[in-house]
Structures are given as structure tokens and as C-alpha cells.
C-alpha positions as CSV (number, residue, x, y, z in Angstrom):
1,M,28.9,18.0,-1.0
2,A,25.8,18.1,1.2
3,H,25.6,15.5,3.9
4,Y,21.9,15.9,4.8
5,D,20.7,14.3,1.6
6,F,21.9,10.8,2.2
7,F,21.7,8.3,5.1
8,Q,22.4,4.6,5.4
9,H,21.3,2.3,8.2
10,K,23.3,-0.9,7.4
11,E,22.3,-2.5,10.7
12,C,18.7,-2.5,9.7
13,E,17.4,-6.0,9.2
14,Y,15.8,-4.9,6.0
15,F,18.8,-3.2,4.5
16,P,18.6,-2.8,1.6
17,C,14.8,-3.1,1.3
18,H,14.9,-3.2,-2.5
19,K,17.0,-5.3,-4.8
20,V,20.0,-3.3,-5.9
21,E,23.3,-4.1,-7.6
22,D,25.3,-1.7,-5.5
23,E,24.4,-1.0,-1.9
24,S,26.9,1.8,-1.5
25,G,24.5,4.3,-3.1
26,F,21.4,3.1,-1.4
27,S,19.9,5.8,0.9
28,C,17.6,5.1,3.8
29,L,16.8,8.8,4.3
30,F,13.3,8.4,2.9
31,C,12.7,4.9,4.3
32,Y,9.0,5.4,3.9
33,C,8.5,7.5,0.8
34,P,6.9,10.8,1.5
35,L,5.4,10.9,-2.0
36,Y,3.4,7.7,-1.6
37,A,0.3,9.7,-0.8
38,L,0.5,11.5,-4.2
39,G,-0.7,8.3,-5.9
40,D,0.0,8.3,-9.6
41,K,1.5,11.8,-9.4
42,C,4.5,10.7,-7.2
43,G,6.9,10.4,-10.1
44,G,8.2,7.0,-9.1
45,N,8.3,3.6,-10.7
46,F,5.2,1.9,-9.3
47,T,2.3,-0.3,-10.3
48,Y,-1.1,-1.0,-8.8
49,T,-2.1,-4.5,-7.7
50,E,-5.3,-6.1,-8.9
51,Y,-6.9,-4.8,-5.7
52,G,-5.9,-1.2,-6.4
53,I,-3.1,-1.0,-3.9
54,K,0.0,1.0,-4.9
55,D,3.0,-1.3,-5.2
56,C,6.4,0.6,-4.9
57,S,8.6,-2.5,-4.6
58,N,10.3,-1.8,-7.9
59,C,10.8,1.9,-7.2
60,L,14.2,3.3,-6.1
61,V,13.4,7.0,-6.5
62,P,13.5,7.8,-2.7
63,H,16.6,5.7,-2.2
64,R,18.9,7.5,-4.6
65,R,20.8,10.6,-3.4
66,E,20.3,12.4,-6.7
67,N,16.6,12.4,-6.2
68,Y,16.6,14.3,-2.9
69,N,15.8,17.7,-4.5
70,K,13.1,16.0,-6.7
71,I,11.4,14.7,-3.6
72,M,11.7,17.9,-1.6
73,A,10.2,19.8,-4.6
74,K,7.0,17.8,-4.2
75,I,6.7,18.0,-0.4
76,G,4.4,21.0,-0.9
77,D,2.0,18.8,-2.8
78,V,2.0,16.3,0.1
79,M,1.4,19.1,2.6
80,E,-1.5,20.3,0.6
81,L,-3.1,16.9,1.0
82,A,-2.7,17.1,4.7
83,K,-4.3,20.5,5.1
84,K,-7.5,20.8,7.0
85,K,-10.4,21.3,4.6
86,D,-13.2,23.6,5.8
């Protein structure tokens, strides 16, 4: 089993930052989701507020160990957004 794909910070005052039934599988590795910038193409369970702000409060995709590879597969898309455009 890999150890780089999961991390918990139980001393964090916000742990867990989402409502979950079982904290033992809650990963803090992607505390701030790297896919947020992908908008509606992130693959998570999000909504938009009436003001057009992306609301990820019901999304646990970045907090589940089994989604590590799914997130890493989309990092190239995030990097593409960050590229300098000529």
C-alpha cells in the first residue's frame, strides 16, 4: 500500500472540514482541492450559489484516498490553466 496518497491532520481545528460518518478514512492531503479551478469540469459534487460562486461544501472527492489517482490524472488540466498565454 502506498503511503503518499493519504494524510490526516487531526490536530487541525477544522478536522474534518466536511460532515462525514467515519473520520478514519478522511484525508487532508488535498486540503484545498487542486481541481477547484477546473470549474464544472472538476468531477466533484459541487453546486453554484445564486451569485455564481462554486460551492464544494458537499464534495468529498479530494478527501477520499481512492480518488488520489483521479485527482492526479487531472493535474495536467490545472497546469494548462496556469500556463502563460502569449
